[in-house]
Structure formats: structure tokens, C-alpha cells
C-alpha positions as CSV (number, residue, x, y, z in Angstrom):
1,M,18.5,16.2,-2.2
2,S,18.7,17.5,1.5
3,L,17.8,15.9,4.5
4,V,15.3,16.6,7.1
5,I,16.2,15.2,10.6
6,S,13.9,15.6,13.5
7,T,14.5,14.0,17.1
8,T,11.5,13.1,19.5
9,S,11.3,11.6,22.9
10,G,9.4,8.9,23.3
11,D,7.8,6.0,25.9
12,K,11.7,4.2,25.6
13,G,14.1,6.5,24.6
14,L,14.8,8.9,21.4
15,M,13.6,8.5,18.1
16,V,15.5,9.9,15.1
17,R,13.3,10.4,12.2
18,V,15.0,11.1,8.6
19,A,13.6,12.0,5.4
20,G,15.4,12.3,2.1
21,E,18.3,10.6,0.4
22,V,21.5,10.0,2.5
23,D,24.8,10.2,0.8
24,V,28.1,11.4,1.1
25,S,27.1,15.2,0.5
26,N,24.8,15.1,3.6
27,A,26.3,11.8,5.8
28,D,27.9,14.4,8.2
29,E,24.4,16.1,8.8
30,L,23.5,12.5,9.8
31,R,26.3,11.6,12.1
32,D,26.1,15.0,13.8
33,A,22.0,14.8,14.8
34,L,22.8,10.9,15.8
35,D,25.6,11.7,17.9
36,S,23.8,14.3,19.8
37,A,21.0,12.0,20.1
38,L,23.5,9.9,22.0
39,A,24.8,12.4,24.2
40,G,21.6,13.3,25.2
41,L,20.8,9.6,25.8
42,V,24.3,9.0,28.1
43,E,22.7,11.6,30.3
44,T,19.7,10.3,31.0
45,D,18.1,6.8,32.0
46,E,16.6,6.2,28.6
47,R,18.5,3.6,26.7
48,S,17.1,3.3,23.2
49,L,17.3,5.5,20.0
50,E,15.4,4.2,17.2
51,I,16.3,5.6,13.9
52,D,13.0,5.9,11.4
53,L,14.0,5.6,8.0
54,S,10.6,5.2,6.4
55,E,11.4,8.2,4.5
56,V,14.9,7.6,3.1
57,P,14.5,6.1,-0.6
58,Y,18.2,5.8,-0.9
59,I,21.1,5.3,1.6
60,D,24.8,5.1,0.1
61,S,28.0,3.3,1.8
62,T,28.5,6.2,3.3
63,G,25.1,6.6,5.5
64,I,25.3,2.9,5.8
65,G,28.9,3.5,7.4
66,V,26.9,6.3,9.7
67,L,24.6,3.6,11.1
68,V,27.1,1.3,12.0
69,G,29.2,3.8,13.8
70,T,26.2,4.9,15.7
71,V,25.4,1.0,16.9
72,H,29.3,0.9,17.6
73,R,29.0,4.0,20.2
74,A,25.7,3.6,21.8
75,D,27.2,-0.1,22.5
76,E,29.9,1.6,24.7
77,H,27.0,3.3,26.9
78,D,24.8,0.1,26.6
79,I,21.9,1.8,24.5
80,A,20.1,-0.4,22.0
81,V,20.0,1.1,18.6
82,S,17.2,0.0,16.1
83,V,16.7,0.8,12.3
84,A,13.1,1.0,12.2
85,R,10.5,1.2,8.9
86,P,13.5,1.4,6.1
87,Q,11.9,1.4,2.7
88,R,12.1,-1.8,0.7
89,N,15.0,-0.9,-1.1
90,V,16.8,0.5,1.6
91,A,16.2,-3.0,3.9
92,R,17.1,-4.8,1.0
93,I,20.5,-3.2,0.7
94,L,21.0,-3.2,4.9
95,G,20.3,-7.3,4.3
96,L,22.5,-8.1,1.4
97,L,25.5,-6.5,3.5
98,G,24.5,-8.6,6.6
99,L,23.6,-5.8,8.8
100,S,19.7,-5.9,9.5
101,E,20.5,-8.0,12.9
102,E,23.4,-5.6,14.2
103,L,21.1,-2.3,13.2
104,G,18.1,-4.1,14.7
105,V,16.6,-3.7,11.5
106,S,12.2,-3.5,12.1
107,D,9.0,-2.7,10.7
108,G,8.5,-0.6,13.5
109,Q,5.1,-2.5,14.5
110,D,6.4,-2.9,18.1
111,R,7.0,0.1,18.9
């Protein structure tokens, strides 16, 4: 299954919407999109990146590594990253791995 990734600008920064299963076969595509979004934010005063996973039914360890790496790179530039609206099974895996807080997982209701 291929990924569909779109980036939009919002009131507080950028939102990257991801649709499809994230696994080793397409994690590089997600990494490239998130790196591009971070690079764009570094050039502006915006300091927020939201990654919307509401249309991601599955993410493997490679995809999770991409999310964690993005958070670490964003921290270097004082950019806040949040993972919004993950489907229940994705949120459960992130919680079991102890990553919910580090990834700023939210249901997206505060945006």
C-alpha cells in the first residue's frame, strides 16, 4: 500500500497528514516529507509540526523510528512536534512502547 502525504500550513505551524500503512517499504517517503516540513519551519517563525495519523491503520518499527527521529531533529530547533489522532491500534502501540509523551500524542481536539 502506498502512502499519501500532504502538508498544509495552519494557525500554529505545519500539519503533515499521512494516509496508508507505514512500513519499511515506504518509511523513507515519510522521513523525506517530515524532513522537508522541518526545514520549512526552520526558515520561519512557526514552531509547531503536527503529524496527523488519523488515516494510518498500521505503523511498523521503521515508521515509529521515523517519528522519533523527527522529534529529536525538531528539538534541535525548538520546534514542537505532536502526533495527532492516531487510530486506536497505532495509539496503543505507541503507548506500549512508552512513546506517547515523547511524541506528543493527542486526539487532536485542541487544534
